[in-house]
MOPAC internal coordinates of N, CA, C and O (Angstrom, degrees):
PM7 1SCF
backbone

  N    0.0000 0     0.00 0     0.00 0    0    0    0
  C    1.5128 1     0.00 0     0.00 0    1    0    0
  C    1.5228 1    99.08 1     0.00 0    2    1    0
  O    1.2310 1   116.28 1  -117.43 1    3    2    1
  N    1.3263 1   124.67 1    62.57 1    3    2    1
  C    1.3315 1   126.48 1   169.09 1    5    3    2
  C    1.5558 1   111.44 1  -114.28 1    6    5    3
  O    1.2310 1   118.01 1   -61.71 1    7    6    5
  N    1.1478 1   121.40 1   118.29 1    7    6    5
  C    1.4737 1   130.76 1  -173.02 1    9    7    6
  C    1.5694 1   118.41 1   -99.08 1   10    9    7
  O    1.2310 1   122.54 1   -81.69 1   11   10    9
  N    1.2784 1   112.74 1    98.31 1   11   10    9
  C    1.4667 1   120.02 1   171.79 1   13   11   10
  C    1.5767 1   110.63 1   -86.47 1   14   13   11
  O    1.2310 1   121.00 1   145.36 1   15   14   13
  N    1.2732 1   115.69 1   -34.64 1   15   14   13
  C    1.4418 1   124.67 1  -172.72 1   17   15   14
  C    1.4166 1   110.81 1  -136.40 1   18   17   15
  O    1.2310 1   121.20 1   -66.34 1   19   18   17
  N    1.3910 1   115.31 1   113.66 1   19   18   17
  C    1.4913 1   121.78 1   177.84 1   21   19   18
  C    1.5252 1   104.03 1  -118.32 1   22   21   19
  O    1.2310 1   118.34 1   -36.08 1   23   22   21
  N    1.3851 1   120.76 1   143.92 1   23   22   21
  C    1.3615 1   125.62 1   178.95 1   25   23   22
  C    1.5318 1   110.06 1   -62.17 1   26   25   23
  O    1.2310 1   118.63 1   -32.97 1   27   26   25
  N    1.3543 1   120.22 1   147.03 1   27   26   25
  C    1.3914 1   126.83 1   164.20 1   29   27   26
  C    1.5920 1   110.40 1    50.50 1   30   29   27
  O    1.2310 1   123.48 1  -128.80 1   31   30   29
  N    1.4161 1   110.93 1    51.20 1   31   30   29
  C    1.3967 1   122.44 1  -179.07 1   33   31   30
  C    1.4000 1   119.65 1   -98.03 1   34   33   31
  O    1.2310 1   117.04 1   -51.72 1   35   34   33
  N    1.3677 1   123.24 1   128.28 1   35   34   33
  C    1.4062 1   122.46 1   179.65 1   37   35   34
  C    1.6422 1   107.38 1  -105.46 1   38   37   35
  O    1.2310 1   117.22 1   -52.82 1   39   38   37
  N    1.3674 1   122.89 1   127.18 1   39   38   37
  C    1.3556 1   121.72 1  -179.74 1   41   39   38
  C    1.4906 1   114.70 1   -63.03 1   42   41   39
  O    1.2310 1   119.45 1   -35.11 1   43   42   41
  N    1.3477 1   118.65 1   144.89 1   43   42   41
  C    1.4570 1   124.99 1   179.40 1   45   43   42
  C    1.6057 1   109.02 1   -83.35 1   46   45   43
  O    1.2310 1   119.11 1   160.21 1   47   46   45
  N    1.3212 1   119.30 1   -19.79 1   47   46   45
  C    1.4169 1   118.45 1  -179.57 1   49   47   46
  C    1.5346 1   117.64 1   -80.98 1   50   49   47
  O    1.2310 1   118.89 1    19.21 1   51   50   49
  N    1.2452 1   119.72 1  -160.79 1   51   50   49
  C    1.4404 1   124.11 1  -177.25 1   53   51   50
  C    1.5589 1   113.17 1   -67.22 1   54   53   51
  O    1.2310 1   121.33 1   157.87 1   55   54   53
  N    1.3423 1   115.05 1   -22.13 1   55   54   53
  C    1.4475 1   117.00 1   172.53 1   57   55   54
  C    1.4653 1   115.93 1   -67.03 1   58   57   55
  O    1.2310 1   118.52 1   159.19 1   59   58   57
  N    1.3248 1   120.43 1   -20.81 1   59   58   57
  C    1.3731 1   124.98 1  -175.00 1   61   59   58
  C    1.5579 1   113.04 1   -95.98 1   62   61   59
  O    1.2310 1   119.23 1  -176.41 1   63   62   61
  N    1.3514 1   119.07 1     3.59 1   63   62   61
  C    1.3949 1   125.68 1  -175.37 1   65   63   62
  C    1.7137 1   106.32 1   -77.88 1   66   65   63
  O    1.2310 1   124.76 1   -40.62 1   67   66   65
  N    1.2793 1   108.46 1   139.38 1   67   66   65
  C    1.5754 1   117.79 1  -174.57 1   69   67   66
  C    1.4558 1   110.03 1    69.52 1   70   69   67
  O    1.2310 1   116.50 1  -156.40 1   71   70   69
  N    1.3466 1   124.25 1    23.60 1   71   70   69
  C    1.4251 1   117.86 1   171.40 1   73   71   70
  C    1.4568 1   101.50 1  -109.02 1   74   73   71
  O    1.2310 1   118.15 1   -63.07 1   75   74   73
  N    1.3040 1   121.14 1   116.93 1   75   74   73
  C    1.5724 1   130.10 1   175.74 1   77   75   74
  C    1.4885 1   109.66 1   -61.65 1   78   77   75
  O    1.2310 1   119.49 1   126.94 1   79   78   77
  N    1.2432 1   118.57 1   -53.06 1   79   78   77
  C    1.5246 1   119.62 1   178.69 1   81   79   78
  C    1.5259 1   108.08 1  -137.77 1   82   81   79
  O    1.2310 1   120.09 1   -21.86 1   83   82   81
  N    1.2753 1   117.44 1   158.14 1   83   82   81
  C    1.4979 1   121.09 1   175.89 1   85   83   82
  C    1.5881 1   110.17 1   -64.93 1   86   85   83
  O    1.2310 1   122.88 1   -30.92 1   87   86   85
  N    1.3242 1   112.09 1   149.08 1   87   86   85
  C    1.4114 1   117.85 1   176.23 1   89   87   86
  C    1.5353 1   114.26 1   -66.62 1   90   89   87
  O    1.2310 1   120.05 1   -24.02 1   91   90   89
  N    1.3049 1   117.51 1   155.98 1   91   90   89
  C    1.4563 1   122.28 1   176.85 1   93   91   90
  C    1.4154 1   112.77 1   -81.88 1   94   93   91
  O    1.2310 1   122.09 1   -78.10 1   95   94   93
  N    1.3932 1   113.61 1   101.90 1   95   94   93
  C    1.4934 1   123.04 1  -168.84 1   97   95   94
  C    1.5884 1   105.80 1   -95.84 1   98   97   95
  O    1.2310 1   120.99 1   -79.47 1   99   98   97
  N    1.2626 1   115.71 1   100.53 1   99   98   97
  C    1.5284 1   123.83 1   174.12 1  101   99   98
  C    1.4144 1   122.14 1   -89.39 1  102  101   99
  O    1.2310 1   120.69 1   177.29 1  103  102  101
  N    1.3047 1   116.29 1    -2.71 1  103  102  101
  C    1.4533 1   125.56 1  -168.53 1  105  103  102
  C    1.4787 1   109.62 1  -108.44 1  106  105  103
  O    1.2310 1   117.31 1   155.47 1  107  106  105
  N    1.3575 1   122.73 1   -24.53 1  107  106  105
  C    1.5215 1   119.66 1   172.80 1  109  107  106
  C    1.4064 1   115.15 1   -78.25 1  110  109  107
  O    1.2310 1   119.30 1   -61.48 1  111  110  109
  N    1.2984 1   118.93 1   118.52 1  111  110  109
  C    1.4617 1   121.14 1  -176.36 1  113  111  110
  C    1.5886 1   111.68 1   -75.51 1  114  113  111
  O    1.2310 1   122.49 1   -28.31 1  115  114  113
  N    1.3298 1   112.84 1   151.69 1  115  114  113
  C    1.4506 1   119.34 1   178.43 1  117  115  114
  C    1.5636 1   110.49 1   -85.93 1  118  117  115
  O    1.2310 1   117.27 1   -69.06 1  119  118  117
  N    1.3166 1   122.80 1   110.94 1  119  118  117
  C    1.3780 1   127.99 1  -179.73 1  121  119  118
  C    1.5663 1   116.71 1  -116.91 1  122  121  119
  O    1.2310 1   122.43 1  -142.71 1  123  122  121
  N    1.3260 1   112.95 1    37.29 1  123  122  121
  C    1.5464 1   120.96 1  -178.91 1  125  123  122
  C    1.4565 1   110.95 1   105.90 1  126  125  123
  O    1.2310 1   123.59 1    -8.00 1  127  126  125
  N    1.2828 1   110.71 1   172.00 1  127  126  125
  C    1.5440 1   118.54 1   172.51 1  129  127  126
  C    1.5576 1   113.97 1   -56.33 1  130  129  127
  O    1.2310 1   120.74 1   -48.18 1  131  130  129
  N    1.1990 1   116.20 1   131.82 1  131  130  129
  C    1.3987 1   124.71 1   178.27 1  133  131  130
  C    1.5744 1   115.05 1  -132.68 1  134  133  131
  O    1.2310 1   121.24 1   -50.81 1  135  134  133
  N    1.4103 1   115.23 1   129.19 1  135  134  133
  C    1.4558 1   118.00 1  -179.59 1  137  135  134
  C    1.4621 1   112.05 1  -114.89 1  138  137  135
  O    1.2310 1   119.92 1   -49.15 1  139  138  137
  N    1.3073 1   117.77 1   130.85 1  139  138  137
  C    1.5581 1   125.04 1   175.77 1  141  139  138
  C    1.4884 1   108.75 1  -115.49 1  142  141  139
  O    1.2310 1   118.46 1   -62.61 1  143  142  141
  N    1.2163 1   120.54 1   117.39 1  143  142  141
  C    1.3954 1   128.62 1   178.75 1  145  143  142
  C    1.5412 1   110.27 1  -104.37 1  146  145  143
  O    1.2310 1   118.74 1   -57.23 1  147  146  145
  N    1.3333 1   120.00 1   122.77 1  147  146  145
  C    1.4096 1   118.32 1   174.73 1  149  147  146
  C    1.5673 1   112.26 1  -133.59 1  150  149  147
  O    1.2310 1   119.31 1    -5.09 1  151  150  149
  N    1.3245 1   118.92 1   174.91 1  151  150  149
  C    1.4462 1   121.31 1  -173.76 1  153  151  150
  C    1.5189 1   111.07 1  -158.26 1  154  153  151
  O    1.2310 1   120.48 1   -15.47 1  155  154  153
  N    1.2680 1   116.69 1   164.53 1  155  154  153
  C    1.4046 1   122.51 1   175.21 1  157  155  154
  C    1.5747 1   111.26 1  -146.92 1  158  157  155
  O    1.2310 1   117.93 1   -40.15 1  159  158  157
  N    1.1974 1   121.55 1   139.85 1  159  158  157
  C    1.4869 1   121.06 1  -173.04 1  161  159  158
  C    1.5778 1   105.66 1  -145.46 1  162  161  159
  O    1.2310 1   123.31 1   -40.89 1  163  162  161
  N    1.3881 1   111.26 1   139.11 1  163  162  161
  C    1.5424 1   115.39 1   169.57 1  165  163  162
  C    1.5969 1   108.65 1  -138.93 1  166  165  163
  O    1.2310 1   123.10 1   -31.33 1  167  166  165
  N    1.2587 1   111.67 1   148.67 1  167  166  165
  C    1.5694 1   119.51 1   174.34 1  169  167  166
  C    1.4592 1   106.75 1  -129.11 1  170  169  167
  O    1.2310 1   118.09 1   -57.51 1  171  170  169
  N    1.2562 1   121.25 1   122.49 1  171  170  169
  C    1.3897 1   123.55 1  -174.03 1  173  171  170
  C    1.5962 1   108.81 1  -110.79 1  174  173  171
  O    1.2310 1   121.17 1   -36.66 1  175  174  173
  N    1.3469 1   115.37 1   143.34 1  175  174  173
  C    1.5476 1   119.01 1   171.28 1  177  175  174
  C    1.4528 1   105.40 1  -113.97 1  178  177  175
  O    1.2310 1   120.73 1   -38.00 1  179  178  177
  N    1.3401 1   116.20 1   142.00 1  179  178  177
  C    1.3469 1   124.70 1  -175.41 1  181  179  178
  C    1.5567 1   113.28 1  -132.91 1  182  181  179
  O    1.2310 1   121.76 1   -54.89 1  183  182  181
  N    1.3884 1   114.23 1   125.11 1  183  182  181
  C    1.3968 1   118.77 1   176.84 1  185  183  182
  C    1.4600 1   111.21 1  -139.77 1  186  185  183
  O    1.2310 1   120.58 1   -83.16 1  187  186  185
  N    1.3745 1   116.50 1    96.84 1  187  186  185
  C    1.4272 1   126.52 1  -174.66 1  189  187  186
  C    1.5112 1   109.62 1  -107.15 1  190  189  187
  O    1.2310 1   122.56 1   -29.15 1  191  190  189
  N    1.3978 1   112.71 1   150.85 1  191  190  189
  C    1.4752 1   120.35 1   165.38 1  193  191  190
  C    1.4677 1   106.93 1  -125.51 1  194  193  191
  O    1.2310 1   120.21 1   -21.65 1  195  194  193
  N    1.2905 1   117.20 1   158.35 1  195  194  193
  C    1.4678 1   125.65 1   172.34 1  197  195  194
  C    1.5808 1   116.60 1  -149.72 1  198  197  195
  O    1.2310 1   121.57 1   -20.87 1  199  198  197
  N    1.3420 1   114.60 1   159.13 1  199  198  197
  C    1.4228 1   116.42 1   177.75 1  201  199  198
  C    1.5367 1   108.18 1  -158.37 1  202  201  199
  O    1.2310 1   122.79 1   -18.31 1  203  202  201
  N    1.3403 1   112.27 1   161.69 1  203  202  201
  C    1.5100 1   118.34 1   178.97 1  205  203  202
  C    1.5470 1   106.31 1  -151.55 1  206  205  203
  O    1.2310 1   121.35 1    -2.43 1  207  206  205
  N    1.3193 1   115.02 1   177.57 1  207  206  205
  C    1.4040 1   119.27 1   179.63 1  209  207  206
  C    1.4511 1   119.85 1   -78.94 1  210  209  207
  O    1.2310 1   121.30 1   168.04 1  211  210  209
  N    1.4839 1   115.11 1   -11.96 1  211  210  209
  C    1.4129 1   120.00 1   178.99 1  213  211  210
  C    1.6236 1   106.85 1   -67.10 1  214  213  211
  O    1.2310 1   122.52 1   -29.62 1  215  214  213
  N    1.2938 1   112.79 1   150.38 1  215  214  213
  C    1.4694 1   120.31 1   176.43 1  217  215  214
  C    1.4458 1   110.10 1   -82.24 1  218  217  215
  O    1.2310 1   120.46 1   -10.04 1  219  218  217
  N    1.3367 1   116.72 1   169.96 1  219  218  217
  C    1.4445 1   127.27 1   171.73 1  221  219  218
  C    1.5380 1   113.12 1   -57.19 1  222  221  219
  O    1.2310 1   115.97 1   -54.66 1  223  222  221
  N    1.2881 1   125.26 1   125.34 1  223  222  221
  C    1.4051 1   129.89 1  -178.92 1  225  223  222
  C    1.4756 1   115.89 1    76.14 1  226  225  223
  O    1.2310 1   120.23 1  -176.30 1  227  226  225
  N    1.3224 1   117.17 1     3.70 1  227  226  225
  C    1.4848 1   118.06 1  -179.53 1  229  227  226
  C    1.5312 1   107.89 1   -97.12 1  230  229  227
  O    1.2310 1   121.02 1   -31.35 1  231  230  229
  N    1.3687 1   115.66 1   148.65 1  231  230  229
  C    1.5386 1   118.75 1   178.01 1  233  231  230
  C    1.4832 1   110.50 1   -48.96 1  234  233  231
  O    1.2310 1   117.91 1   -48.55 1  235  234  233
  N    1.2731 1   121.59 1   131.45 1  235  234  233
  C    1.5301 1   121.42 1  -176.97 1  237  235  234
  C    1.5363 1   105.72 1   101.08 1  238  237  235
  O    1.2310 1   117.05 1  -179.63 1  239  238  237
  N    1.3554 1   123.22 1     0.37 1  239  238  237
  C    1.3787 1   119.10 1  -179.49 1  241  239  238
  C    1.6092 1   105.75 1   -75.81 1  242  241  239
  O    1.2310 1   122.04 1   -23.06 1  243  242  241
  N    1.3464 1   113.69 1   156.94 1  243  242  241
  C    1.3161 1   120.44 1  -177.28 1  245  243  242
  C    1.5662 1   117.98 1   -95.44 1  246  245  243
  O    1.2310 1   117.03 1   -25.43 1  247  246  245
  N    1.3846 1   123.25 1   154.57 1  247  246  245
  C    1.3177 1   126.10 1   179.87 1  249  247  246
  C    1.5266 1   107.45 1   -77.79 1  250  249  247
  O    1.2310 1   123.72 1   -29.54 1  251  250  249
  N    1.3647 1   110.47 1   150.46 1  251  250  249
  C    1.4912 1   114.22 1   174.61 1  253  251  250
  C    1.5873 1   107.17 1   -74.53 1  254  253  251
  O    1.2310 1   127.31 1   -40.12 1  255  254  253
  N    1.4403 1   103.54 1   139.88 1  255  254  253
  C    1.5868 1   110.06 1   179.39 1  257  255  254
  C    1.5672 1   108.01 1  -115.02 1  258  257  255
  O    1.2310 1   123.93 1   -34.49 1  259  258  257
  N    1.2441 1   110.07 1   145.51 1  259  258  257
  C    1.6264 1   117.37 1   179.28 1  261  259  258
  C    1.4108 1   106.23 1  -123.25 1  262  261  259
  O    1.2310 1   120.42 1   -36.84 1  263  262  261
  N    1.2936 1   116.80 1   143.16 1  263  262  261
  C    1.5369 1   120.13 1   173.24 1  265  263  262
  C    1.6261 1   109.37 1   -66.72 1  266  265  263
  O    1.2310 1   122.45 1   -27.76 1  267  266  265
  N    1.2681 1   112.92 1   152.24 1  267  266  265
  C    1.5436 1   119.56 1   176.78 1  269  267  266
  C    1.4813 1   109.02 1  -179.65 1  270  269  267
  O    1.2310 1   125.38 1     2.70 1  271  270  269
  N    1.2785 1   107.27 1  -177.30 1  271  270  269
  C    1.5372 1   119.59 1   176.00 1  273  271  270
  C    1.4230 1   111.03 1   -94.92 1  274  273  271
  O    1.2310 1   118.10 1   -42.02 1  275  274  273
  N    1.3013 1   121.23 1   137.98 1  275  274  273
  C    1.4812 1   128.10 1   166.80 1  277  275  274
  C    1.5189 1   108.61 1   -75.29 1  278  277  275
  O    1.2310 1   122.38 1   -16.30 1  279  278  277
  N    1.3494 1   113.05 1   163.70 1  279  278  277
  C    1.3343 1   122.60 1   179.64 1  281  279  278
  C    1.5599 1   108.89 1   -60.47 1  282  281  279
  O    1.2310 1   118.64 1   -53.22 1  283  282  281
  N    1.3478 1   120.19 1   126.78 1  283  282  281
  C    1.3838 1   123.86 1  -177.87 1  285  283  282
  C    1.5198 1   108.26 1   -65.24 1  286  285  283
  O    1.2310 1   121.41 1   -36.24 1  287  286  285
  N    1.3887 1   114.90 1   143.76 1  287  286  285
  C    1.5143 1   116.98 1   171.89 1  289  287  286
  C    1.4576 1   114.13 1  -120.92 1  290  289  287
  O    1.2310 1   121.16 1   -34.46 1  291  290  289
  N    1.2089 1   115.39 1   145.54 1  291  290  289
  C    1.5324 1   121.96 1  -170.65 1  293  291  290
  C    1.4675 1   110.39 1  -145.22 1  294  293  291
  O    1.2310 1   120.66 1   -33.68 1  295  294  293
  N    1.3287 1   116.35 1   146.32 1  295  294  293
  C    1.5810 1   120.97 1   179.52 1  297  295  294
  C    1.5297 1   100.61 1  -123.84 1  298  297  295
  O    1.2310 1   118.71 1   -30.11 1  299  298  297
  N    1.3077 1   120.06 1   149.89 1  299  298  297
  C    1.3913 1   133.04 1   164.47 1  301  299  298
  C    1.5198 1   114.54 1  -120.09 1  302  301  299
  O    1.2310 1   116.60 1   -60.27 1  303  302  301
  N    1.2455 1   124.06 1   119.73 1  303  302  301
  C    1.4869 1   127.45 1  -179.05 1  305  303  302
  C    1.4333 1   112.10 1  -118.61 1  306  305  303
  O    1.2310 1   125.12 1   -46.90 1  307  306  305
  N    1.3893 1   107.77 1   133.10 1  307  306  305
  C    1.5114 1   114.59 1   174.56 1  309  307  306
  C    1.5949 1   109.34 1  -118.35 1  310  309  307
  O    1.2310 1   120.37 1   -41.89 1  311  310  309
  N    1.3292 1   116.91 1   138.11 1  311  310  309
  C    1.3660 1   121.32 1   171.99 1  313  311  310
  C    1.5067 1   105.73 1  -129.16 1  314  313  311
  O    1.2310 1   123.90 1   -55.65 1  315  314  313
  N    1.2824 1   110.13 1   124.35 1  315  314  313
  C    1.5463 1   112.91 1  -173.98 1  317  315  314
  C    1.5852 1   111.05 1  -127.73 1  318  317  315
  O    1.2310 1   120.28 1   -54.90 1  319  318  317
  N    1.3301 1   117.06 1   125.10 1  319  318  317
  C    1.5106 1   115.50 1   177.60 1  321  319  318
  C    1.4492 1   104.43 1   -99.09 1  322  321  319
  O    1.2310 1   121.35 1   -64.42 1  323  322  321
  N    1.4862 1   115.03 1   115.58 1  323  322  321
  C    1.3375 1   120.60 1  -175.94 1  325  323  322
  C    1.5274 1   115.16 1   -85.99 1  326  325  323
  O    1.2310 1   123.09 1   137.26 1  327  326  325
  N    1.4299 1   111.69 1   -42.74 1  327  326  325
  C    1.3976 1   120.80 1  -175.99 1  329  327  326
  C    1.4902 1   108.60 1  -152.01 1  330  329  327
  O    1.2310 1   118.63 1     0.85 1  331  330  329
  N    1.3457 1   120.22 1  -179.15 1  331  330  329
  C    1.4887 1   119.30 1   177.68 1  333  331  330
  C    1.4512 1   107.42 1   -65.62 1  334  333  331
  O    1.2310 1   122.76 1   -60.34 1  335  334  333
  N    1.3228 1   112.33 1   119.66 1  335  334  333
  C    1.5510 1   120.95 1   178.48 1  337  335  334
  C    1.5338 1   114.46 1    82.21 1  338  337  335
  O    1.2310 1   119.82 1   177.88 1  339  338  337
  N    1.2979 1   117.95 1    -2.12 1  339  338  337
  C    1.3738 1   116.84 1  -171.68 1  341  339  338
  C    1.7045 1   109.14 1  -118.33 1  342  341  339
  O    1.2310 1   124.19 1   -69.73 1  343  342  341
  N    1.2987 1   109.57 1   110.27 1  343  342  341
  C    1.4948 1   115.95 1  -175.14 1  345  343  342
  C    1.4793 1   112.63 1  -124.60 1  346  345  343
  O    1.2310 1   117.23 1   -32.25 1  347  346  345
  N    1.3708 1   122.87 1   147.75 1  347  346  345
  C    1.4102 1   128.90 1   169.30 1  349  347  346
  C    1.5860 1   109.39 1  -107.49 1  350  349  347
  O    1.2310 1   120.34 1   -44.97 1  351  350  349
  N    1.2002 1   116.95 1   135.03 1  351  350  349
  C    1.4829 1   127.67 1   173.02 1  353  351  350
  C    1.5754 1   104.59 1  -122.32 1  354  353  351
  O    1.2310 1   120.13 1   -53.76 1  355  354  353
  N    1.3021 1   117.36 1   126.24 1  355  354  353
  C    1.3845 1   126.23 1   178.14 1  357  355  354
  C    1.5266 1   109.78 1  -139.41 1  358  357  355
  O    1.2310 1   119.89 1   -53.21 1  359  358  357
  N    1.3458 1   117.82 1   126.79 1  359  358  357
  C    1.4175 1   127.26 1   179.35 1  361  359  358
  C    1.5437 1   109.94 1  -112.96 1  362  361  359
  O    1.2310 1   118.30 1   -57.14 1  363  362  361
  N    1.3082 1   120.85 1   122.86 1  363  362  361
  C    1.4976 1   123.59 1  -179.32 1  365  363  362
  C    1.5746 1   107.22 1  -119.22 1  366  365  363
  O    1.2310 1   126.15 1   -40.23 1  367  366  365
  N    1.4066 1   105.78 1   139.77 1  367  366  365
  C    1.5555 1   112.66 1   169.14 1  369  367  366
  C    1.4364 1   106.74 1   -94.26 1  370  369  367
  O    1.2310 1   120.93 1   -56.78 1  371  370  369
  N    1.4253 1   115.83 1   123.22 1  371  370  369
  C    1.4733 1   118.79 1   175.08 1  373  371  370
  C    1.4266 1   110.81 1   -76.81 1  374  373  371
  O    1.2310 1   118.90 1   146.29 1  375  374  373
  N    1.4221 1   119.71 1   -33.71 1  375  374  373
  C    1.3551 1   129.24 1   179.55 1  377  375  374
  C    1.5568 1   109.54 1  -167.60 1  378  377  375
  O    1.2310 1   119.64 1   -27.87 1  379  378  377
  N    1.3199 1   118.28 1   152.13 1  379  378  377
  C    1.4426 1   119.40 1   172.28 1  381  379  378
  C    1.5124 1   103.10 1  -152.42 1  382  381  379
  O    1.2310 1   122.52 1     3.87 1  383  382  381
  N    1.3970 1   112.77 1  -176.13 1  383  382  381
  C    1.2978 1   117.72 1  -177.28 1  385  383  382
  C    1.6155 1   122.25 1   -55.44 1  386  385  383
  O    1.2310 1   124.19 1   139.57 1  387  386  385
  N    1.3943 1   109.56 1   -40.43 1  387  386  385
  C    1.4911 1   113.88 1   177.98 1  389  387  386
  C    1.5296 1   113.06 1  -109.90 1  390  389  387
  O    1.2310 1   121.30 1  -169.82 1  391  390  389
  N    1.2952 1   115.12 1    10.18 1  391  390  389
  C    1.4878 1   119.04 1   179.20 1  393  391  390
  C    1.4861 1   109.83 1  -135.58 1  394  393  391
  O    1.2310 1   119.32 1   -82.29 1  395  394  393
  N    1.3272 1   118.90 1    97.71 1  395  394  393
  C    1.4507 1   124.44 1   179.78 1  397  395  394
  C    1.5821 1   111.04 1   -76.00 1  398  397  395
  O    1.2310 1   121.72 1   167.71 1  399  398  397
  N    1.2670 1   114.32 1   -12.29 1  399  398  397
  C    1.4494 1   118.18 1  -175.34 1  401  399  398
  C    1.5531 1   115.58 1  -101.27 1  402  401  399
  O    1.2310 1   117.46 1   -15.89 1  403  402  401
  N    1.1929 1   122.44 1   164.11 1  403  402  401
  C    1.4412 1   127.12 1   178.18 1  405  403  402
  C    1.5518 1   112.33 1   -73.60 1  406  405  403
  O    1.2310 1   119.47 1   -58.47 1  407  406  405
  N    1.3122 1   118.62 1   121.53 1  407  406  405
  C    1.4715 1   120.67 1  -179.10 1  409  407  406
  C    1.5616 1   116.22 1  -143.45 1  410  409  407
  O    1.2310 1   120.68 1   -34.58 1  411  410  409
  N    1.2232 1   116.30 1   145.42 1  411  410  409
  C    1.5332 1   121.21 1   177.66 1  413  411  410
  C    1.5608 1   111.15 1   -77.42 1  414  413  411
  O    1.2310 1   122.02 1   -63.82 1  415  414  413
  N    1.3930 1   113.74 1   116.18 1  415  414  413
  C    1.4785 1   119.58 1   172.51 1  417  415  414
  C    1.4701 1   113.92 1   -72.12 1  418  417  415
  O    1.2310 1   120.85 1   135.30 1  419  418  417
  N    1.2654 1   115.98 1   -44.70 1  419  418  417
  C    1.4440 1   116.39 1  -177.56 1  421  419  418
  C    1.6329 1   109.10 1   175.79 1  422  421  419
  O    1.2310 1   122.78 1   -13.28 1  423  422  421
  N    1.3250 1   112.27 1   166.72 1  423  422  421
  C    1.4566 1   118.79 1   175.43 1  425  423  422
  C    1.4965 1   107.59 1  -177.66 1  426  425  423
  O    1.2310 1   123.96 1    -2.31 1  427  426  425
  N    1.3009 1   110.00 1   177.69 1  427  426  425
  C    1.5163 1   121.11 1  -177.07 1  429  427  426
  C    1.3426 1   114.97 1  -162.68 1  430  429  427
  O    1.2310 1   116.64 1   -22.91 1  431  430  429
  N    1.2600 1   124.00 1   157.09 1  431  430  429
  C    1.5694 1   133.94 1   170.79 1  433  431  430
  C    1.4678 1   107.66 1   -99.37 1  434  433  431
  O    1.2310 1   120.10 1   180.00 1  435  434  433

């Protein structure tokens, strides 16, 4: 169950940007159930400084900032070829800025 070619598949990387729906692939034969698992991960480091005209301890003063890592973000993608012309695409967020738990972003059959 190793999938190199799945019918009607849209790439998850930059080559799939601005593709509304996958092309209609009539040439790839169905050879049984195939599963394609993919993922994406990023870890960002942030080191900011800021200032304004307000003095220390005056209303409008700024909070101290410290450098550090943001919450890591990751996606887990599944593409499954179930039958001839039937495919499942499922995109999951492992974590993101406002969601520290695993959740399903979207998918379709």
